[in-house]
C-alpha positions in Angstrom: 5.0 -13.4 0.3 6.0 -11.8 3.6 3.5 -10.0 5.8 4.1 -6.9 7.8 3.1 -6.7 11.4 3.2 -4.1 14.1 1.8 -3.0 17.4 -0.8 -0.4 18.2 -3.3 1.6 16.3 -2.9 2.0 12.6 -4.0 5.0 10.6 -7.5 5.0 9.2 -7.6 3.0 6.0 -4.5 0.8 6.9 -6.3 -2.5 6.0 -7.7 -1.1 2.8 -4.2 0.2 1.8 -2.7 -3.2 2.6 -5.3 -4.9 0.4 -4.6 -2.3 -2.3 -0.8 -2.9 -2.1 -1.2 -6.6 -2.5 -3.5 -6.1 -5.5 -1.0 -3.9 -7.4 0.0 -6.8 -9.7 -3.7 -6.9 -10.9 -4.5 -3.4 -12.1 -8.2 -4.1 -12.5 -8.4 -5.4 -9.0 -6.4 -2.5 -7.6 -8.7 -0.1 -9.2 -11.7 -1.9 -7.8 -10.2 -1.8 -4.3 -9.7 2.0 -4.6 -13.3 2.3 -5.8 -14.8 0.2 -3.0 -12.7 1.9 -0.2 -13.1 5.6 -0.6 -10.8 6.2 2.4 -8.0 5.5 -0.1 -7.0 8.8 -1.7 -8.6 10.8 1.1 -6.4 13.0 3.3 -6.9 10.6 6.2 -6.1 7.6 4.0 -2.9 9.1 2.7 -1.2 8.4 6.0 -2.3 4.7 5.7 -1.2 4.4 2.1 2.2 6.0 2.8 2.7 3.7 5.9 1.8 0.5 4.0 3.9 1.4 1.0 6.9 2.2 3.2 6.6 -1.0 5.2 6.3 -3.1 2.1 9.2 -1.3 0.4 11.3 -2.2 3.5 10.4 -5.9 3.0 11.5 -5.6 -0.7 14.9 -4.3 0.5 15.2 -7.4 2.7 14.5 -9.7 -0.3 10.8 -10.3 0.2 7.8 -9.3 -2.0 10.2 -8.8 -4.9 7.3 -9.1 -7.5 5.8 -6.0 -5.9 9.0 -3.9 -6.1 8.2 -2.0 -9.3 4.5 -1.3 -8.5 5.4 -0.3 -4.9 8.0 2.2 -6.2 5.5 3.6 -8.7 3.0 3.9 -5.9 5.6 5.6 -3.7 6.2 8.2 -6.4 2.5 8.8 -6.8 2.2 9.3 -3.1 5.0 11.8 -3.0 3.3 13.9 -5.7 0.2 14.2 -3.6 
């Protein structure tokens, strides 16, 4: 799997959103991550979720993280509805 890196401050909940993204293939684990990190789903955490989702979808378009493609697209749609 590829990792995404950047510079500077990340939005609140960025690390939690990253953990959530990489747990999407295990729905029980993903649900637990959301439960343990209440920043996910909050207005502040929405920016982090959108950022992580977009970054990882970009890696998919480059041929990385292909197993996460479908769950990331579903997450992206869910985020758009919020």
